[in-house]
BAVEXRO-381390 format. One line per 2 residues: their letters; for each residue x, y, z of N, C-alpha, C, CB. Coordinates in steps of 0.02 Angstrom, whole numbers, plus 50000, padded with zeros to 5 digits. Glycine has a CB too. Layout:
N
a = X,Y,Z,X,Y,Z,X,Y,Z,X,Y,Z; ...
This chain:
257
mi = 52990,46898,64669,53009,46966,64648,53057,46996,64699,52946,47011,64640; 53112,47023,64675,53159,47058,64718,53135,47130,64726,53232,47056,64689
hd = 53122,47150,64788,53092,47215,64801,53145,47267,64818,53042,47210,64859; 53125,47330,64815,53171,47385,64832,53197,47377,64904,53136,47453,64824
ad = 53154,47354,64949,53174,47345,65019,53230,47293,65025,53114,47324,65062; 53231,47244,64980,53282,47191,64981,53351,47221,64966,53265,47136,64931
ik = 53354,47263,64915,53420,47290,64897,53441,47345,64945,53419,47317,64825; 53393,47378,64976,53410,47427,65027,53443,47392,65086,53348,47466,65050
re = 53415,47335,65107,53445,47296,65162,53513,47270,65141,53399,47237,65182; 53520,47250,65078,53584,47225,65052,53639,47276,65061,53577,47206,64977
ye = 53624,47338,65044,53675,47390,65050,53685,47411,65123,53655,47451,65008; 53631,47418,65160,53637,47440,65230,53678,47390,65271,53568,47449,65260
sc = 53669,47325,65259,53708,47275,65296,53782,47279,65279,53682,47205,65282; 53796,47304,65221,53865,47310,65198,53897,47376,65219,53869,47302,65122
es = 53857,47429,65220,53883,47496,65232,53917,47502,65299,53826,47546,65227; 53894,47466,65348,53922,47471,65415,53995,47445,65417,53880,47432,65464
ll = 54015,47407,65366,54084,47381,65365,54134,47432,65341,54087,47320,65320; 54110,47487,65311,54155,47538,65287,54178,47582,65346,54122,47581,65232
si = 54243,47592,65350,54268,47636,65402,54253,47708,65383,54345,47625,65414; 54256,47751,65431,54243,47822,65418,54292,47849,65366,54247,47864,65482
gs = 54355,47826,65371,54405,47850,65324,54394,47826,65253,54472,47829,65346; 54364,47768,65245,54357,47741,65177,54293,47763,65144,54360,47666,65179
re = 54250,47798,65181,54185,47817,65152,54193,47864,65093,54141,47850,65206; 54245,47903,65093,54254,47951,65039,54298,47923,64983,54285,48015,65065
el = 54326,47864,64992,54368,47835,64941,54326,47793,64893,54424,47792,64972; 54333,47806,64829,54295,47768,64780,54344,47731,64734,54249,47813,64739
ls = 54321,47675,64709,54361,47639,64660,54351,47671,64591,54341,47564,64658; 54395,47656,64545,54382,47676,64476,54319,47640,64453,54443,47660,64430
pf = 54273,47674,64418,54213,47640,64393,54230,47581,64349,54169,47689,64355; 54289,47582,64317,54310,47527,64273,54328,47464,64313,54369,47549,64231
ha = 54341,47472,64379,54361,47415,64420,54308,47396,64472,54426,47431,64455; 54250,47427,64467,54197,47415,64517,54155,47356,64496,54153,47478,64526
qi = 54183,47295,64505,54151,47233,64483,54143,47185,64542,54191,47200,64427; 54086,47153,64545,54074,47103,64597,54060,47036,64563,54014,47124,64645
yc = 54099,46985,64582,54094,46919,64552,54053,46871,64596,54163,46890,64540; 54022,46823,64563,53988,46767,64596,54008,46703,64559,53909,46777,64597
gv = 53993,46647,64590,54006,46583,64557,54078,46561,64565,53989,46588,64484; 54100,46520,64517,54168,46492,64519,54209,46525,64464,54166,46415,64509
ts = 54268,46549,64482,54307,46587,64434,54345,46544,64383,54356,46630,64469; 54360,46481,64399,54399,46442,64351,54378,46369,64344,54470,46444,64371
km = 54341,46343,64391,54325,46271,64391,54287,46250,64329,54284,46255,64453; 54243,46293,64303,54200,46273,64248,54238,46270,64181,54143,46321,64242
wk = 54297,46301,64178,54331,46306,64114,54371,46243,64100,54376,46367,64112; 54347,46205,64052,54380,46142,64034,54443,46157,63994,54332,46097,63992
nq = 54492,46113,64002,54554,46117,63963,54591,46184,63973,54540,46107,63890; 54582,46214,64031,54617,46277,64045,54687,46259,64069,54578,46319,64099
ty = 54735,46263,64023,54804,46243,64038,54849,46302,64053,54833,46202,63981; 54820,46362,64055,54860,46422,64065,54854,46444,64137,54838,46478,64016
pa = 54909,46442,64175,54907,46458,64246,54878,46527,64262,54975,46453,64276; 54890,46576,64218,54867,46644,64232,54797,46656,64205,54915,46694,64202
gc = 54766,46607,64173,54698,46615,64149,54690,46672,64100,54652,46625,64207; 54638,46713,64110,54622,46767,64064,54679,46818,64059,54558,46802,64086
ar = 54718,46826,64111,54773,46875,64109,54822,46856,64054,54809,46879,64177; 54834,46791,64046,54878,46768,63992,54849,46784,63924,54891,46692,63998
hk = 54784,46771,63916,54752,46781,63852,54752,46855,63832,54680,46755,63853; 54741,46899,63881,54740,46970,63867,54810,46996,63851,54712,47009,63928
lf = 54861,46968,63884,54930,46989,63868,54948,46967,63797,54979,46959,63919; 54929,46907,63777,54943,46885,63709,54909,46930,63658,54920,46812,63700
fk = 54847,46947,63671,54810,46992,63626,54844,47060,63623,54736,46998,63648; 54863,47087,63681,54894,47153,63683,54961,47152,63646,54905,47175,63755
th = 54997,47096,63649,55063,47090,63617,55058,47083,63542,55100,47031,63646; 55009,47044,63518,55007,47028,63446,54942,47050,63411,55015,46954,63438
ni = 54895,47078,63448,54830,47096,63419,54797,47035,63387,54838,47153,63367; 54806,46978,63418,54778,46915,63394,54736,46885,63451,54834,46865,63371
ip = 54677,46860,63434,54634,46830,63484,54659,46759,63499,54560,46828,63460; 54671,46743,63563,54695,46676,63580,54645,46622,63559,54709,46672,63654
gy = 54671,46564,63541,54628,46509,63521,54579,46488,63574,54670,46449,63501; 54600,46491,63637,54557,46470,63692,54494,46513,63696,54595,46474,63758
cf = 54499,46576,63675,54444,46624,63684,54390,46617,63630,54471,46694,63683; 54401,46573,63583,54351,46564,63531,54291,46523,63556,54382,46530,63470
dc = 54298,46493,63614,54243,46456,63644,54212,46493,63703,54266,46387,63667; 54230,46556,63711,54204,46595,63768,54143,46634,63746,54259,46644,63795
yk = 54087,46621,63779,54025,46657,63765,53995,46682,63830,53973,46611,63727; 53956,46734,63825,53925,46764,63884,53853,46783,63869,53965,46825,63908
ie = 53812,46779,63919,53747,46812,63917,53757,46879,63952,53690,46769,63951; 53746,46932,63915,53752,46999,63944,53682,47026,63959,53790,47047,63896
ir = 53674,47049,64020,53612,47079,64044,53627,47152,64058,53584,47042,64108; 53584,47198,64035,53597,47269,64042,53543,47303,64084,53602,47301,63974
pr = 53552,47303,64151,53505,47340,64193,53502,47413,64172,53526,47334,64268; 53444,47443,64177,53435,47511,64154,53448,47563,64208,53364,47520,64127
tv = 53449,47542,64270,53462,47587,64327,53506,47551,64377,53395,47610,64360; 53534,47590,64423,53576,47559,64475,53533,47515,64520,53613,47613,64516
se = 53470,47532,64529,53424,47491,64568,53418,47421,64537,53355,47524,64574; 53411,47418,64471,53408,47354,64437,53475,47317,64440,53386,47363,64364
lf = 53530,47354,64442,53596,47322,64449,53601,47287,64516,53652,47374,64441; 53580,47320,64569,53581,47290,64636,53536,47228,64638,53559,47340,64689
kl = 53479,47232,64606,53433,47174,64604,53464,47116,64565,53366,47194,64573; 53500,47133,64512,53534,47080,64474,53587,47046,64517,53565,47108,64410
lv = 53622,47084,64557,53672,47055,64602,53639,47007,64652,53710,47111,64641; 53583,47026,64679,53546,46982,64725,53526,46918,64688,53483,47018,64753
lf = 53503,46926,64626,53484,46867,64587,53544,46823,64573,53451,46889,64521; 53600,46853,64556,53661,46814,64541,53685,46775,64602,53716,46861,64517
kt = 53671,46801,64661,53692,46766,64722,53652,46702,64734,53685,46812,64782; 53592,46700,64708,53547,46644,64724,53530,46600,64664,53483,46670,64753
id = 53548,46621,64603,53530,46584,64544,53563,46515,64544,53550,46623,64481; 53526,46465,64521,53551,46396,64521,53573,46378,64450,53496,46346,64547
lk = 53638,46376,64438,53666,46359,64372,53703,46293,64379,53713,46415,64345; 53697,46251,64329,53724,46183,64332,53799,46183,64348,53711,46147,64267
dn = 53836,46228,64315,53909,46231,64325,53930,46287,64372,53943,46239,64258; 53882,46316,64407,53897,46373,64450,53939,46425,64412,53935,46350,64514
nt = 53917,46438,64350,53955,46480,64304,53976,46546,64335,53913,46494,64242; 54036,46568,64316,54059,46634,64336,54009,46686,64313,54129,46648,64308
rk = 53996,46735,64356,53952,46790,64338,53974,46852,64376,53877,46773,64352; 53961,46909,64348,53982,46970,64381,53935,47028,64362,54054,46988,64362
cf = 53931,47077,64407,53895,47139,64396,53946,47196,64397,53839,47150,64450; 53937,47244,64353,53988,47297,64347,53959,47358,64312,54049,47270,64310
lr = 54001,47411,64310,53983,47473,64277,54014,47474,64207,54007,47534,64319; 53981,47513,64163,54008,47523,64095,54016,47598,64083,53961,47490,64041
pr = 54067,47629,64112,54076,47702,64106,54111,47721,64041,54115,47728,64166; 54082,47702,63984,54114,47712,63920,54066,47748,63872,54138,47645,63890
kd = 54093,47794,63833,54052,47831,63786,54034,47788,63725,54087,47895,63764; 54074,47736,63711,54062,47696,63651,54012,47640,63663,54127,47666,63627
ia = 53987,47633,63724,53936,47582,63739,53877,47617,63772,53965,47525,63785; 53819,47612,63740,53760,47648,63764,53726,47610,63820,53711,47661,63707
ah = 53763,47595,63872,53736,47561,63931,53781,47580,63990,53732,47483,63921; 53752,47588,64048,53792,47608,64106,53804,47550,64155,53757,47664,64143
ya = 53761,47500,64153,53766,47444,64200,53762,47378,64161,53710,47448,64254; 53794,47327,64188,53793,47263,64153,53804,47205,64202,53846,47261,64098
gl = 53779,47148,64181,53793,47085,64215,53810,47033,64163,53733,47062,64259; 53859,46991,64178,53880,46939,64131,53875,46871,64164,53951,46952,64106
iy = 53855,46821,64125,53860,46751,64145,53902,46717,64091,53788,46717,64153; 53955,46683,64112,54003,46655,64065,53987,46583,64047,54074,46660,64093
fq = 53998,46565,63984,53988,46497,63960,54047,46478,63915,53921,46491,63921; 54060,46413,63911,54116,46391,63870,54093,46361,63803,54157,46341,63907
sl = 54033,46375,63784,54010,46356,63717,53949,46397,63700,53995,46279,63713; 53939,46407,63636,53880,46442,63613,53817,46402,63628,53885,46456,63537
id = 53822,46336,63623,53764,46293,63637,53739,46302,63708,53782,46219,63625; 53785,46303,63756,53765,46311,63826,53734,46379,63838,53826,46302,63872
ak = 53762,46431,63807,53734,46498,63815,53663,46502,63787,53780,46551,63782; 53654,46473,63728,53588,46475,63696,53536,46436,63736,53592,46448,63625
ks = 53557,46379,63765,53512,46339,63806,53488,46377,63867,53546,46275,63827; 53531,46420,63894,53516,46454,63956,53481,46521,63946,53580,46465,63995
lr = 53485,46549,63887,53460,46617,63876,53386,46624,63894,53472,46637,63805; 53344,46579,63870,53273,46586,63881,53255,46582,63955,53235,46532,63843
si = 53284,46534,63991,53268,46527,64062,53293,46586,64103,53297,46462,64090; 53352,46612,64086,53379,46670,64122,53337,46732,64107,53452,46682,64103
ks = 53316,46740,64045,53274,46797,64027,53208,46794,64065,53261,46798,63951; 53180,46735,64071,53117,46727,64108,53127,46743,64182,53091,46655,64101
lv = 53184,46721,64210,53198,46734,64281,53209,46808,64294,53260,46694,64302; 53245,46842,64251,53257,46914,64259,53191,46952,64254,53307,46940,64205
te = 53149,46932,64208,53083,46965,64200,53041,46955,64263,53046,46937,64139; 53043,46895,64291,53002,46879,64349,53028,46912,64412,52999,46804,64359
ei = 53094,46913,64421,53124,46936,64484,53142,47010,64484,53185,46896,64499; 53154,47040,64425,53177,47109,64423,53127,47153,64385,53247,47114,64391
ap = 53123,47144,64319,53077,47184,64278,53076,47157,64208,53098,47260,64278; 53023,47168,64171,53021,47146,64101,53061,47193,64056,52948,47143,64076
ei = 53078,47167,63998,53110,47206,63944,53179,47233,63961,53065,47262,63926; 53213,47202,64009,53283,47220,64020,53324,47190,63963,53309,47195,64091
pm = 53363,47231,63927,53401,47205,63870,53447,47148,63890,53442,47262,63839; 53449,47097,63847,53488,47037,63862,53506,47003,63796,53450,46988,63909
fi = 53567,46980,63790,53588,46948,63727,53651,46906,63739,53600,47001,63672; 53667,46865,63690,53728,46825,63692,53783,46863,63655,53717,46755,63660
kr = 53842,46865,63685,53899,46895,63651,53958,46848,63657,53916,46965,63682; 54007,46859,63616,54066,46815,63615,54126,46852,63642,54080,46789,63544
gc = 54159,46821,63691,54223,46845,63716,54224,46917,63739,54273,46837,63664; 54284,46947,63738,54295,47014,63764,54278,47067,63712,54367,47021,63787
tn = 54252,47123,63736,54235,47179,63692,54295,47203,63653,54205,47236,63732; 54354,47206,63685,54414,47230,63651,54434,47185,63592,54472,47235,63700
fa = 54421,47120,63599,54436,47075,63543,54393,47093,63482,54423,47002,63563; 54330,47106,63495,54284,47122,63440,54299,47189,63409,54211,47120,63465
ka = 54328,47235,63447,54348,47299,63418,54403,47290,63367,54371,47347,63473; 54450,47247,63381,54505,47235,63336,54486,47189,63278,54564,47205,63373
hp = 54441,47142,63292,54419,47094,63242,54342,47090,63244,54451,47022,63254; 54308,47137,63211,54234,47141,63217,54197,47076,63202,54209,47193,63171
dy = 54224,47035,63157,54190,46972,63140,54189,46923,63198,54224,46940,63080; 54234,46934,63247,54238,46889,63305,54171,46886,63343,54294,46910,63351
ae = 54138,46944,63348,54076,46948,63386,54015,46931,63345,54068,47018,63414; 54023,46923,63279,53966,46912,63236,53944,46839,63235,53982,46935,63165
lg = 53879,46829,63235,53850,46763,63227,53812,46763,63161,53803,46743,63287; 53830,46719,63116,53800,46718,63049,53740,46672,63044,53851,46698,62999
en = 53734,46639,62988,53677,46595,62975,53674,46539,63027,53681,46565,62904; 53613,46527,63052,53602,46477,63103,53642,46491,63167,53620,46407,63077
nr = 53655,46557,63179,53691,46578,63238,53761,46547,63244,53652,46562,63300; 53792,46535,63187,53859,46507,63188,53911,46564,63187,53870,46460,63127
pv = 53965,46557,63225,54016,46609,63227,54045,46622,63157,54072,46590,63275; 54057,46686,63142,54085,46704,63077,54160,46695,63076,54067,46776,63059
lk = 54194,46724,63126,54267,46720,63128,54290,46657,63164,54297,46782,63163; 54335,46620,63133,54364,46561,63163,54439,46571,63173,54351,46498,63119
yk = 54467,46531,63218,54538,46536,63234,54579,46519,63173,54556,46489,63293; 54627,46562,63157,54666,46554,63096,54729,46512,63110,54686,46622,63068
kk = 54744,46469,63062,54802,46423,63071,54867,46461,63082,54809,46378,63010; 54875,46518,63048,54938,46555,63054,54946,46585,63124,54942,46611,63002
wk = 54890,46593,63160,54893,46619,63228,54922,46567,63276,54825,46642,63251; 54913,46504,63259,54935,46450,63305,55010,46453,63316,54915,46380,63276
ki = 55048,46464,63263,55122,46467,63269,55142,46527,63312,55155,46472,63199; 55110,46583,63302,55127,46643,63341,55111,46631,63415,55088,46704,63315
ed = 55055,46598,63428,55036,46585,63497,55082,46534,63529,54963,46561,63500; 55102,46484,63492,55150,46435,63519,55216,46468,63536,55162,46378,63468
df = 55240,46513,63493,55303,46548,63506,55297,46591,63569,55324,46591,63446; 55239,46622,63577,55226,46664,63636,55232,46621,63700,55156,46696,63632
dn = 55202,46562,63698,55204,46519,63757,55273,46489,63768,55152,46462,63751; 55307,46470,63715,55374,46441,63721,55423,46492,63750,55399,46416,63653
an = 55411,46556,63736,55454,46608,63763,55435,46627,63835,55451,46670,63719; 55381,46596,63859,55356,46607,63927,55345,46682,63942,55406,46578,63978
la = 55316,46716,63894,55305,46788,63901,55252,46805,63953,55285,46818,63834; 55213,46755,63972,55162,46765,64024,55185,46737,64091,55096,46733,64003
gh = 55249,46717,64094,55274,46685,64155,55275,46729,64216,55341,46659,64143; 55276,46795,64206,55279,46841,64263,55210,46854,64293,55309,46907,64241
ln = 55157,46829,64260,55090,46841,64286,55075,46793,64343,55038,46832,64230; 55034,46816,64389,55016,46775,64446,54974,46716,64424,54978,46816,64499
tr = 54987,46658,64454,54946,46599,64441,54877,46611,64468,54977,46537,64472; 54827,46595,64427,54758,46606,64448,54733,46545,64486,54713,46621,64388
ke = 54716,46555,64548,54690,46501,64589,54615,46495,64581,54709,46511,64662; 54591,46435,64587,54518,46426,64585,54488,46461,64645,54499,46350,64585
nt = 54436,46498,64633,54405,46538,64685,54330,46533,64679,54429,46612,64682; 54297,46528,64735,54225,46521,64735,54193,46577,64775,54203,46453,64762
fp = 54140,46607,64748,54104,46660,64782,54030,46641,64786,54113,46728,64746; 54013,46590,64826,53944,46565,64826,53893,46615,64851,53940,46504,64867
nv = 53912,46657,64897,53863,46704,64926,53887,46776,64924,53848,46684,64997; 53940,46790,64886,53970,46857,64884,53976,46884,64955,53927,46905,64840
va = 54022,46854,64992,54030,46873,65062,54047,46947,65067,54085,46831,65096; 54008,46983,65107,54017,47055,65113,54083,47071,65148,53959,47087,65152
gp = 54122,47114,65119,54184,47138,65148,54193,47210,65129,54244,47095,65126; 54244,47244,65157,54254,47315,65142,54259,47331,65068,54315,47339,65176
rt = 54293,47288,65029,54300,47302,64957,54232,47296,64922,54351,47254,64925; 54194,47244,64938,54128,47236,64908,54085,47297,64924,54094,47171,64932
cl = 54088,47320,64986,54048,47379,65006,54071,47441,64969,54054,47390,65082; 54137,47447,64959,54163,47505,64923,54141,47503,64850,54240,47506,64927
im = 54137,47444,64821,54112,47438,64752,54039,47461,64749,54118,47365,64727; 53999,47439,64797,53928,47460,64798,53922,47535,64804,53891,47425,64855
rt = 53964,47565,64848,53962,47638,64856,53983,47672,64791,54008,47660,64914; 54031,47644,64755,54051,47671,64690,53993,47668,64641,54112,47633,64662
wl = 53955,47613,64642,53896,47607,64598,53847,47665,64612,53861,47538,64609; 53836,47678,64676,53788,47731,64694,53814,47800,64674,53775,47729,64770
sy = 53879,47811,64684,53908,47875,64663,53906,47884,64588,53981,47880,64688; 53916,47830,64553,53912,47832,64480,53841,47851,64459,53933,47764,64449
ak = 53792,47819,64491,53722,47833,64474,53706,47907,64486,53675,47789,64516; 53727,47933,64543,53714,48004,64559,53747,48049,64507,53738,48022,64630
ti = 53808,48032,64487,53846,48073,64441,53813,48077,64372,53916,48046,64433; 53783,48022,64349,53753,48022,64282,53679,48042,64283,53760,47953,64251
gd = 53651,48054,64343,53582,48075,64347,53531,48020,64355,53565,48114,64288; 53554,47962,64378,53509,47905,64390,53486,47908,64463,53545,47836,64375
ds = 53427,47935,64474,53403,47948,64542,53377,47886,64578,53348,47998,64540; 53380,47828,64546,53356,47767,64579,53400,47750,64640,53355,47709,64530
yl = 53461,47780,64643,53504,47767,64700,53473,47791,64765,53572,47800,64690; 53427,47839,64761,53396,47867,64821,53352,47816,64856,53354,47928,64802
gi = 53330,47765,64821,53291,47712,64852,53333,47659,64886,53247,47680,64801; 53399,47665,64880,53444,47615,64909,53476,47639,64974,53498,47596,64859
ts = 53490,47704,64978,53522,47730,65038,53500,47802,65050,53598,47726,65032; 53499,47821,65114,53487,47890,65133,53552,47924,65154,53434,47895,65190
sp = 53607,47887,65151,53672,47916,65170,53696,47964,65115,53724,47860,65181; 53738,48011,65134,53765,48057,65083,53807,48018,65031,53809,48112,65117
ig = 53796,48033,64968,53832,48001,64914,53867,48055,64873,53784,47958,64869; 53933,48047,64863,53971,48097,64826,53970,48084,64751,54042,48098,64851
li = 53994,48133,64714,54000,48127,64642,54068,48100,64623,53987,48195,64608; 54073,48071,64563,54137,48048,64536,54163,48102,64489,54129,47979,64498
ph = 54219,48133,64506,54244,48189,64464,54272,48164,64398,54298,48228,64502; 54270,48208,64348,54300,48196,64282,54272,48135,64247,54375,48188,64290
ld = 54209,48120,64260,54177,48062,64229,54141,48086,64165,54127,48027,64277; 54152,48051,64110,54122,48071,64046,54095,48010,64010,54174,48108,64002
pa = 54043,47979,64037,54014,47920,64005,53962,47939,63953,53983,47873,64057; 53929,47890,63924,53874,47903,63878,53817,47936,63917,53849,47838,63844
pf = 53774,47975,63885,53718,48007,63920,53672,47955,63951,53679,48052,63872; 53645,47973,64010,53598,47928,64043,53528,47938,64014,53598,47940,64120
ns = 53496,47883,63997,53428,47885,63971,53381,47859,64025,53422,47842,63906; 53338,47903,64049,53293,47884,64104,53230,47850,64081,53275,47946,64144
d = 53220,47843,64015,53159,47811,63989,53160,47736,64000,53149,47827,63915
């Protein structure tokens, strides 16, 4: 079991790395994400140098989901408090996954999603995600708390907004929306025109222990400020340092139940 004292030590060991000047600087809640695992090694047949940045640019340009993204699945875990988010980060640092799958913890400061915190574990097939769901659910229950919402989702949320069937799983949990043949020509033309050529090449990167640095600490402080702003008092068990509010924040209401 991951205890409150564990996550308090996690933050305190990191807090000392923040300079006095940076203590008041917060990241945008939309960018306050901490990654673990391997960012690109697990993705088979990834022939696009810019990785996800290329796929998102293609979608933004044509409102079409890239073919590569039809095999992207995630287990989404939704901690109910910032305390549970910190515990999930500790779990993500130590969890033993066969492919060292990419995983991240982050905030969801959006009115259209009734959740404030989330963790994702990425998979390149629905079969792999389904195989892992039960064991991960058991581990989260054992190490953090029971009844934390958890489910399998497909690809990026923005894709599903434009094409709702993309996120749907039909009979026998089979995907409803499949890649359309007419999209292949559009995608080939996009690549032949090298429209993603200006994007930075994505290098393989590994975060086995989420090495603490100023940015990681700033993300954690943003998590705590976000919690205070929405009325999640569990942040008080993580630090006794002064925590500021995030101005002009308008997320979904916080449910303390």
